[in-house]
C-alpha positions in Angstrom: 109.5 85.3 114.5 109.5 85.0 110.6 111.5 87.0 108.1 108.4 88.2 107.0 107.8 89.9 110.2 111.1 91.4 110.4 110.8 92.7 107.0 107.4 94.2 107.9 108.9 96.0 111.0 112.0 97.3 109.2 109.8 98.7 106.6 107.7 100.5 109.4 110.7 101.6 110.8 111.8 103.1 107.7 108.6 104.9 107.1 109.0 106.2 110.7 112.3 107.6 109.8 111.2 109.4 106.9 108.5 111.2 108.7 109.8 114.7 108.2 110.2 114.1 104.6 106.8 112.7 104.1 105.2 115.7 106.1 107.2 118.2 104.3 106.0 116.9 101.0 102.4 116.4 102.0 102.9 119.9 103.2 104.1 121.6 99.9 101.2 119.6 98.1 98.5 120.6 100.9 99.6 124.5 100.2 99.6 124.1 96.4 95.9 122.5 96.3 94.8 125.0 99.3 95.9 128.1 96.9 94.3 126.4 93.7 91.1 125.9 96.0 91.1 129.5 97.1 92.0 130.8 93.7 89.2 128.7 92.2 86.7 130.2 95.0 87.4 133.7 93.9 86.6 132.7 90.4 83.5 131.2 91.5 82.0 134.2 92.9 81.9 135.9 89.7 78.8 136.4 87.8 79.5 134.8 84.3 76.6 135.3 82.1 78.0 135.3 78.8 76.1 138.4 77.8 77.9 141.9 77.3 75.7 143.5 79.7 74.5 140.7 81.8 71.1 140.1 80.2 70.9 136.3 80.9 72.8 133.4 81.4 74.0 131.3 78.5 74.2 127.5 78.2 78.3 127.6 78.1 78.3 130.1 80.9 76.1 127.7 82.9 78.7 124.8 82.1 81.7 126.9 82.8 80.1 127.6 86.3 79.0 123.9 87.1 82.9 122.8 85.8 84.0 125.3 88.3 81.9 124.1 91.0 83.3 120.7 90.3 87.0 121.9 90.2 86.4 123.5 93.6 84.9 120.4 95.2 87.8 118.3 93.8 90.5 120.6 95.3 88.3 120.7 98.4 88.2 116.9 98.7 92.2 116.7 97.9 92.9 119.3 100.7 91.1 117.2 103.0 92.7 113.8 102.1 96.1 115.3 102.3 95.4 117.0 105.7 94.1 113.4 106.9 97.3 111.6 105.6 99.3 114.0 107.5 97.3 113.6 110.9 97.4 109.8 110.3 101.1 109.8 109.9 101.8 111.9 112.9 99.7 109.3 115.0 101.7 106.5 113.5 105.1 108.3 114.2 104.0 109.0 118.1 103.0 105.1 118.4 106.4 104.1 117.0 108.2 106.7 119.1 106.4 105.2 122.2 107.7 101.7 121.2 111.2 102.8 120.4 111.5 104.7 123.6 110.9 101.4 125.7 114.0 99.8 123.8 117.4 99.8 125.8 119.4 102.8 125.0 121.9 101.2 122.5 119.2 99.4 120.6 117.4 102.9 120.4 120.4 104.9 119.3 121.0 102.2 116.5 117.7 102.2 115.3 117.8 106.2 115.0 121.2 105.9 113.3 120.1 103.4 110.7 116.3 104.4 110.0 116.2 108.1 110.7 119.9 109.3 109.6 120.3 106.2 107.0 123.7 105.4 107.9 125.4 102.2 106.8 126.4 99.5 109.1 130.2 100.3 109.1 129.5 103.9 110.3 127.1 102.9 112.7 129.5 100.6 114.1 132.3 103.2 114.1 130.0 105.5 115.7 128.8 103.3 118.4 132.5 102.0 119.0 131.5 98.5 118.2 131.9 96.1 114.9 129.6 96.3 112.0 128.2 92.8 112.9 127.5 93.7 116.6 125.4 96.7 115.3 123.5 94.7 113.2 122.8 91.9 115.9 121.6 95.0 118.1 119.3 96.0 115.3 118.1 92.5 115.0 117.4 92.2 119.0 115.4 95.7 118.4 113.1 94.5 115.5 112.3 91.0 117.4 111.3 93.2 120.5 109.3 95.5 118.2 107.5 92.7 116.7 105.1 91.9 119.4 104.4 95.4 120.2 103.6 96.3 116.6 101.6 93.2 116.1 99.5 93.9 119.3 99.0 97.6 118.5 97.9 96.7 114.8 100.3 99.6 113.4 100.3 99.6 109.6 
């Protein structure tokens, strides 16, 4: 196994560990744009003819209406993309969950303490009642075990 492969697996583990934070941030973004989309649609339904008594449509009004349509379309596209990115991240997390659940209990616990909780090696060693270097070696074994599975599954 190469250092590059190990680094790639660790990046995926950090991404997996930050799943909840990612989804929370994307959900806030999704809510923001969904609200903007709804507000824009409310405006889009009005008749904006540019005349005091609605006698005809002026060029500036037509431009505003077209501009609103583009805004609505761009918000709808953003909402769709953000929703898709959340779903993609959920699939990624489930895949990594399966791989990690197949690891021995100690390795699984070290992966959780390191990549989900973000603890330092000294704390992990203390928590697992082992020295720091042993915790690091267990992490290395876990990463080594994950490399073939991640390569086969094509997780990115």
